[in-house]
C-alpha positions in Angstrom: -8.5 -7.9 -28.6 -7.1 -5.7 -25.8 -8.1 -6.2 -22.2 -9.8 -2.9 -21.2 -9.0 -1.8 -17.6 -10.6 1.3 -16.1 -8.4 2.9 -13.4 -9.6 5.6 -11.0 -7.0 7.3 -8.8 -7.8 10.5 -6.9 -4.6 11.4 -5.0 -0.9 11.6 -5.7 -0.1 8.4 -3.7 -2.8 6.7 -5.9 -1.2 8.1 -9.0 2.2 6.5 -8.0 0.6 3.2 -7.2 -1.4 3.3 -10.4 1.7 3.9 -12.6 3.4 0.9 -10.9 0.3 -1.2 -11.5 0.2 -0.4 -15.1 3.8 -1.3 -15.7 3.4 -4.6 -13.7 0.2 -5.7 -15.5 1.7 -4.9 -19.0 4.7 -7.0 -18.0 2.9 -10.0 -16.5 -0.3 -10.3 -18.6 0.1 -12.2 -21.9 -2.2 -10.0 -23.8 -2.5 -6.3 -24.9 -3.9 -4.1 -22.1 -5.7 -0.8 -22.7 -5.7 1.5 -19.6 -8.0 4.5 -19.3 -9.8 6.5 -16.7 -8.6 9.0 -14.1 -5.0 9.5 -13.1 -2.1 12.0 -12.7 1.1 12.7 -14.4 2.8 9.4 -13.4 -0.1 7.3 -14.8 -0.3 9.4 -18.0 3.5 8.8 -18.5 2.7 5.0 -18.6 0.3 5.6 -21.5 -3.3 5.9 -20.6 -5.3 5.5 -23.8 -8.2 7.7 -22.7 -8.7 10.1 -19.8 -12.2 10.8 -18.3 -10.9 13.9 -16.4 -7.7 15.0 -14.7 -7.0 13.5 -11.2 -6.3 17.0 -9.8 -10.0 17.8 -10.1 -10.6 15.4 -7.1 -7.8 17.0 -5.0 -9.5 19.0 -2.2 -9.7 18.7 1.5 -11.4 20.2 4.6 -15.1 20.2 5.4 -15.7 23.7 4.1 -14.2 22.9 0.7 -15.8 19.5 0.5 -19.3 20.9 1.2 -18.8 23.8 -1.3 -17.8 21.3 -4.0 -20.4 18.6 -3.6 -22.1 19.5 -7.0 -18.7 19.3 -8.7 -18.0 16.0 -6.9 -21.3 14.5 -8.0 -20.7 15.6 -11.6 -17.3 13.8 -11.6 -18.8 10.7 -10.2 -21.5 10.7 -12.9 -18.8 11.1 -15.6 -16.9 8.0 -14.4 -20.2 6.0 -14.2 -21.2 7.1 -17.7 -17.8 6.3 -19.1 -17.9 2.8 -17.5 -21.3 2.1 -18.9 -20.4 3.3 -22.3 -16.9 1.7 -22.7 -17.7 -1.6 -20.9 -14.4 -2.3 -19.3 -13.3 -5.8 -18.5 -12.5 -4.8 -14.9 -12.4 -1.6 -12.8 -9.6 -0.8 -10.3 -10.1 2.0 -7.8 -6.9 3.3 -6.2 -7.1 4.9 -2.8 -9.6 7.8 -2.5 -12.0 5.6 -0.7 -14.9 8.1 -0.4 -15.0 8.7 -4.2 -14.4 5.0 -5.0 -17.2 3.8 -2.8 -19.7 6.1 -4.2 -18.8 5.3 -7.8 -18.8 1.6 -7.1 -22.2 1.8 -5.5 -23.7 3.7 -8.4 -22.2 1.3 -10.9 -23.8 -1.7 -9.1 -27.1 0.0 -9.2 -26.9 1.0 -12.8 -25.8 -2.5 -14.0 -28.6 -4.1 -12.0 -31.2 -1.8 -13.7 -29.7 -2.8 -17.1 -29.9 -6.5 -16.1 -26.2 -6.8 -17.0 -23.4 -8.3 -14.9 -21.2 -5.8 -13.1 -17.5 -6.0 -14.3 -15.1 -7.2 -11.6 -14.3 -4.2 -9.3 -11.2 -3.9 -7.1 -10.2 -1.4 -4.4 -6.5 -1.0 -4.2 -5.6 0.6 -0.8 -8.3 -0.1 1.8 -9.7 2.4 4.3 -7.5 2.6 7.5 -10.0 0.9 9.7 -7.3 0.0 12.2 -7.2 3.7 13.1 -10.9 4.1 13.4 -12.8 4.1 16.7 -15.9 2.3 15.4 -15.4 0.9 11.9 -17.8 -2.0 11.9 -20.9 -1.5 9.8 -19.6 1.2 7.5 -16.5 -0.8 6.7 -18.3 -4.0 6.0 -20.6 -2.3 3.6 -17.6 -0.7 1.8 -15.9 -4.0 1.4 -19.0 -5.7 0.0 -19.0 -3.2 -2.9 -15.9 -4.8 -4.4 -14.9 -8.3 -5.6 -11.6 -7.8 -3.8 -9.7 -5.3 -1.8 -5.9 -5.1 -2.1 -4.1 -4.3 1.1 -0.8 -2.5 1.5 0.1 -3.8 5.0 -0.1 -7.3 6.5 -1.6 -6.2 9.8 -4.7 -4.9 8.0 -6.0 -8.4 7.0 -7.0 -9.5 10.5 -9.0 -6.3 11.1 -11.0 -6.9 7.9 -11.4 -10.6 8.7 -12.8 -9.7 12.1 -15.4 -7.6 10.3 -16.4 -10.5 8.2 -14.8 -9.3 5.0 -13.3 -12.3 3.2 -12.4 -10.6 0.0 -9.1 -9.0 1.1 -5.6 -9.8 -0.3 -2.4 -8.5 1.1 -0.2 -7.3 -1.8 2.3 -4.9 -0.1 3.2 -1.3 -1.0 4.6 -0.8 -4.5 5.9 2.6 -3.5 8.9 1.0 -1.8 10.0 -0.5 -5.1 11.1 2.9 -6.4 12.7 4.0 -3.2 16.1 4.0 -1.6 14.5 2.3 1.3 14.1 -0.9 -0.7 17.8 -1.8 -0.7 18.0 -0.6 2.9 15.1 -2.9 3.9 16.7 -5.9 2.2 20.1 -5.4 3.8 18.6 -4.8 7.2 21.4 -2.2 7.9 21.6 -0.2 11.1 20.4 3.4 11.5 23.7 5.1 10.8 24.2 3.1 7.6 20.7 4.0 6.5 21.5 7.7 6.9 24.8 7.2 5.0 23.0 5.7 2.1 20.5 8.5 1.9 23.3 11.1 2.2 25.1 9.4 -0.7 22.0 9.2 -2.8 21.0 12.8 -2.5 24.4 14.5 -2.1 24.2 15.4 1.6 27.5 15.8 3.4 28.4 13.2 6.0 28.5 15.9 8.7 25.5 17.9 7.6 22.4 17.8 9.6 19.3 17.2 7.5 15.6 16.4 7.7 13.0 15.2 5.4 10.0 17.5 4.9 6.6 15.9 4.2 4.1 18.6 3.7 1.5 16.5 1.9 0.4 15.8 -1.7 -2.5 18.2 -1.9 -2.4 21.9 -2.8 -4.2 22.9 0.4 -1.8 20.8 2.6 1.3 22.2 1.0 0.0 25.7 1.2 -0.7 25.4 4.9 2.4 23.4 6.0 5.4 24.4 4.0 5.8 27.9 5.4 5.5 26.6 9.0 8.1 23.9 8.2 10.5 26.5 7.0 9.9 28.7 10.0 10.6 25.8 12.4 13.8 24.9 10.5 15.1 28.5 10.7 15.0 28.1 14.5 17.1 25.0 14.5 20.7 24.2 13.5 19.4 22.2 10.5 20.5 23.8 7.2 19.6 21.1 4.7 16.2 19.5 3.9 15.0 16.8 1.5 11.6 17.5 0.2 9.8 14.7 -1.6 7.0 16.0 -3.9 4.2 14.5 -6.0 3.4 15.7 -9.4 0.1 17.6 -8.6 2.0 20.0 -6.2 5.3 20.2 -8.0 5.0 23.8 -9.3 3.7 25.0 -5.9 6.7 23.6 -4.1 9.2 24.7 -6.7 7.8 28.3 -6.5 7.9 28.4 -2.7 11.5 27.1 -2.6 12.6 29.6 -5.3 11.2 32.5 -3.1 12.5 31.3 0.3 16.2 30.3 0.0 16.8 30.4 3.8 16.9 26.5 3.7 19.0 24.5 1.3 16.3 22.2 -0.1 16.8 19.2 -2.3 13.6 18.3 -4.2 13.0 14.6 -4.6 10.6 13.8 -7.5 8.1 11.0 -7.3 6.7 11.6 -3.8 9.0 9.4 -1.8 12.6 9.0 -0.5 
């Protein structure tokens, strides 16, 4: 019988991490695994057997938009909770999107308690950035207690969580580097000029060309607000070439903008990272 894993990702970075996780679990577990839940194009490409809704429905930002979409947000939360109660997964893995993850996890604990049933193991992959918060204490501890374990991307995060009394954290590293040109660069520990040479060779940038990487974000609102400003700034410099990593939810938006504004020679880098 297949191991049933419910995955919930709400952003492009989570989609990339989720796709990597699906491949790794299928490779390492000695049993059949059935993945289902909420993801983007990358996770769908790794064969999700069932989708609750498209990840893009969770992609919004800014206080005004958040408040206006609270009813929609609550409906999505209910759909995930109902799906989990109906399908009875063997475990649930939330990826990034801490606000949505925490609310779904809290509701699930409440529902399973009312049903007098054990809550399936729940994991949070990518913890909140408490190291950047001014006063993270009580809110962070409550969040950590919702999950059986939190999987951390960076080694410096663990002491912060330990100080809060959270003993359920595990440092696993960032899988996004595994599909990056930076992986070989990191292993070789080469100097800055050698790093630039490798990137030039990988993306066809001339050795004497000046280039920059543009990072407008992975949400529609971010890209819409940032990309025009980025291009305007570049037009005022001597840089004529740009590398633009993009994530699947904003691919068409970025491609459309670059097709209309050809003042900068842009190389699109699929997958969301260099």
